[in-house]
Structure formats: structure tokens, C-alpha cells
C-alpha positions, 0 to 999 in steps of 0.5 A: 640872554635869559629864558623867562617862562613866567613873563607871559602870565603877569597881568598888565593894564594898558594906559586905557585901563584894559587888562592884558598880558604878554600872552597877547603877544606870545607869537611876537617879539616884544620890546619892553621899555620904561619911558618918560616924557621929560628925560634927556633920553626922551628922544628915544621915543622917535627911534622906538616908533621907527622900530615899531613901524619898520618891524611890526609886519615882521612880528615886533611890538614895542610896549611902553611902560611910563615910569615916574621913578627917575627924578619925576620925569613922567609926572603926567596923567594917562591922558597927558602921556598919551597926548605927549606921545602922539603929538610929540613923537607920533607914537603908535605902539601900545602904552601900559599904565604908569608903573614902578620899575624898582623898589618895594612897589615895582610891578611884578613884570619888572620884578622878573625882568630884574633877573635878566643880565645885561651884556656885561652880565649884570642884572638887578635894578633898572638904571634909568628911563628907557631901559629895554628888554627884548622878549622873543617868542621863545621867552628868551630875554635880552637886556639893553641899558638906557644909553643903548639907543633903540637903533644900535646895531646890537639891538637891531641884531637881537630884534632880527634874531627874535622875529618869528620865522 
């Protein structure tokens, strides 16, 4: 867990081209996930949507950040991504524009998130699609690597602890 003050000021763009930032979700817990449509982990979309539906009324928002950096597993356009997410997994949580999460062109949000260590104390690059960052209303951040399922007890415990009182 790491406290990250600057996260809320980073400009973001929704998949529909609207400007936003995490400040819009300042009173909520936010689960940031880099997502992809053609990955072995793509079925995690269903569990992410389940989290969104289960906890939305209690103050959680899942935010999906499509990313094509891992073996080209998110090649589609914004419309392709939206259609895939809604028809394949019934996704209702917000999606952002496609971003880079690693390298010289990484999005400024991910530049900050690289500083957050995982459960083993390791920060740095995003390892693969579906890496998760839980941002609490107090700006503390937990990091869960891609293989950690969205419904893992560790993730659920962190979400429940991060929900607004």
C-alpha cells in the first residue's frame, strides 16, 4: 500500500473522448485495470463487472484502461472495444481511451502507478494485461498483479477496507 497524492490531478480521456480525471471519483474507491480483449485473462472482465455491480452502491468504481502493449491483444478501435465489452461481458463500468502502460509513451497515470509496490514489495513496470490498482478515497493504492483474480479474497478485503464509510 502506498499513498499517492498526485493521482487525482492526472488528466484522463474516456473511451468516448471526454476529458476527466480521478478527481471525479475522489469520494469513491477506484479499481484501475489495464484491459485487453484477446488475452488469456480476458475472462476477468466478467469478475470486474461483478465487482462493479456488487460494490457500486457502496462506493466502488472499476475503470478499464484498454492497452495494446502486450502481444497486440487489444488491437481494436474505441468502438470495437466498447462493442466487445458490452456484448461479450455486459460491461457497465467506465472505459478510458486506449493507453500505453509501460515504456517511453506510458500514460502519466501509469508513470505514477509504477511507483506502487505489489504484495511482494516490487513496483515498476506493469507485467501484463489485467494488472489492478485499487485507489482508496484517502489516495492510498494497493497493487495486484495480473494473475490475481478480481474476486481473490485479498482483493475483496482491500476493496471492503477502501470503501467510503
